[in-house]
C-alpha angles and dihedrals in degrees: 000000000000104000121069126231117246129206100064116142131192113196125187110192131207090273094059102036117120110239138179103204137065088215092078103081123193100236135185100224089174139319111320089000112106128156146152106262138199106182106168119031150133125231098316138163123223130187124192128172143187133196139192090267114173090008115125117238122178128231117219096027096236147013096184100180096052093041096053101123098208112005120202134318085258093060094247127124110288096222130138090045129196122267113341122235137031122337144266095078117199135196120343093342089085089062098045114095119204121265098217137026113274117264115260134197130031132341122187113220101176141350130222143194131199120204143141127225122210141190096349135028115261113255089224140345125190138176127206138179117211137176115211111198116199127205131172113275093351134113113261116263110225116193121187112216109210120239129193094261133354099195114090135193115291104184119121116233137178125260089256091062093054133217128309117257102201116188124190124188119229105243097221108016111203136170114271102239101140107125121228092017141123126215115209138178115210131197122198122187125182113203126214119227109290091009122137135204140199115197112199103174150289133246156172132234108208144181115221138194112183096147 
């Protein structure tokens, strides 16, 4: 299959978020309502992150001949296929074979953060998506993957209003095929004096093609 499925989601909740401060405490606010909370603070900075832990990525992105599900009537591999994409095919497109195997694996289309601000507005809040590539005896290579906007809402609101769910599109989505790498989304919040924060989770929306 040459067209990826959309609508996949990977969510990392408060219990699994990576954090760097004991001040962020995993809290049961209510049944089904769990977050990392800082309820009494000064002007502090907190960073939390999530990655695609446990989610299969393919390297390389494709092996079209081996991944053909049915092949041809003659029992031979089915690639190259006819026109790629969704039918119906019109005009000359139906006669144009693809020039490369279809991409396989996982493609991140956007990232999101869920958090709630209390008492005082945040000084700043930012979201970033980064790929860290590892190699033996070599410095880590960190690549920032641009998203539509890094800044996030700052305004404090009461519990009855509920948390922010801030979604940011990936500027140039692409299948994640870099070997020995880790893809992470990081949220940084800077609290004003007396401000509070509840961090519910971070996540990725993805398209996928494993067939």
